[in-house]
C-alpha positions as CSV (number, residue, x, y, z in Angstrom):
1,M,0.3,0.0,0.2
2,I,2.9,2.6,1.1
3,Q,4.6,1.5,-2.3
4,S,1.4,2.3,-4.6
5,L,1.0,5.6,-2.7
6,T,4.8,6.6,-3.5
7,S,3.9,6.0,-6.8
8,I,1.2,7.9,-7.0
9,N,2.2,10.3,-5.4
10,A,5.4,10.4,-7.3
11,L,3.4,10.3,-10.8
12,V,1.1,13.5,-9.9
13,L,4.3,15.2,-9.2
14,Y,6.0,14.3,-12.2
15,M,2.5,15.4,-14.3
16,A,2.1,18.6,-13.1
17,A,6.2,19.5,-13.2
18,A,5.8,18.2,-17.0
19,V,2.7,20.9,-17.2
20,A,5.0,23.9,-15.4
21,E,7.9,22.9,-17.9
22,I,6.1,22.6,-21.0
23,A,4.3,25.7,-20.0
24,G,7.4,28.0,-19.1
25,C,9.2,26.8,-22.1
26,F,6.0,27.7,-24.2
27,A,6.4,30.8,-23.6
28,F,9.6,31.4,-24.5
29,W,8.7,29.9,-27.7
30,A,5.6,31.9,-28.4
31,W,7.8,34.9,-27.3
32,L,10.8,33.9,-29.9
33,R,8.8,32.0,-32.7
34,L,5.0,33.2,-32.2
35,D,6.3,36.9,-31.9
36,K,4.4,37.4,-28.8
37,S,5.1,40.0,-26.0
38,V,8.1,40.0,-24.5
39,L,6.3,40.1,-21.3
40,W,5.0,36.4,-22.1
41,T,8.2,35.2,-20.6
42,L,7.2,36.6,-16.9
43,P,4.4,33.9,-16.4
44,G,7.1,31.9,-18.0
45,L,10.0,32.3,-15.9
46,L,7.6,31.4,-12.8
47,A,6.3,28.2,-14.3
48,L,10.3,26.8,-14.5
49,V,10.8,27.9,-11.1
50,I,7.4,26.1,-10.3
51,F,8.6,22.6,-12.3
52,A,12.4,23.0,-10.0
53,L,10.2,22.8,-6.9
54,L,8.3,20.0,-7.8
55,L,10.8,17.7,-9.1
56,T,12.3,18.2,-5.8
57,R,9.5,16.7,-4.6
58,I,10.4,13.3,-6.2
59,D,10.9,10.6,-3.4
60,A,14.3,9.3,-5.1
61,A,17.7,8.7,-3.5
62,F,19.3,10.3,-6.7
63,A,18.4,13.1,-8.4
64,G,19.4,11.9,-11.4
65,R,17.3,9.0,-11.5
66,A,14.4,10.8,-10.5
67,F,15.6,13.4,-13.6
68,A,15.7,10.1,-16.2
69,A,12.1,8.6,-14.6
70,Y,10.8,11.9,-15.4
71,G,11.9,11.9,-19.3
72,G,9.5,9.9,-20.3
73,V,6.3,11.1,-18.5
74,Y,7.7,14.7,-20.2
75,I,7.4,13.2,-23.4
76,V,3.8,11.6,-23.2
77,A,3.2,15.3,-21.3
78,S,4.4,16.9,-24.5
79,L,2.8,14.8,-26.8
80,A,-0.6,16.2,-24.8
81,W,0.3,19.1,-25.2
82,L,0.7,19.2,-29.1
83,W,-2.5,17.9,-29.4
84,I,-4.4,19.8,-27.0
85,V,-2.8,23.2,-26.6
86,E,-1.2,22.9,-30.7
87,G,-4.0,21.4,-32.1
88,A,-1.9,18.7,-34.1
89,Q,-2.8,15.2,-33.0
90,P,0.4,13.0,-32.5
91,D,0.3,10.3,-35.1
92,R,1.1,5.9,-34.2
93,W,4.8,7.1,-34.2
94,D,4.6,9.1,-31.4
95,F,2.7,6.8,-29.6
96,F,4.8,4.0,-29.9
97,G,7.7,6.3,-28.9
98,A,6.0,7.7,-26.1
99,A,5.0,4.2,-24.8
100,V,8.7,2.8,-25.5
101,C,10.0,6.1,-23.0
102,L,7.1,5.0,-20.3
103,A,8.4,1.8,-20.2
104,G,12.0,2.9,-19.5
105,T,10.4,5.3,-16.8
106,A,8.9,2.3,-15.1
107,I,11.9,0.3,-15.0
108,I,13.6,3.1,-13.9
109,L,11.2,4.8,-11.0
110,F,10.2,0.5,-10.1
111,G,13.5,-1.4,-11.2
112,P,14.6,-3.8,-8.1
113,R,17.7,-2.0,-6.6
114,A,20.7,-3.6,-4.6
115,T,21.2,-2.6,-1.4
116,P,24.4,-0.5,-0.6
């Protein structure tokens, strides 16, 4: 039960971090690529700070492992952003690639670890 709560907590944190990171990066994309006002970067910076704070809340012994596992969640969230915000539907290769990445995330997060 404790492991499943930790897993759910990690998934929620990873998803929230992904939304914050993508929103923050998109704010800069909008400024530099879509000719939006430089003021778009202010909420973008705030979103990136929130992203960093959320990622530090992951219950992992090592930052690198938490960051590596986050990668798969980020990829799925990016494809959701592509579809929902930008209106471009991911294709079957996007979905297949995301599934492979999520499998990697699961292996990193839940794989058995040797006790030090």
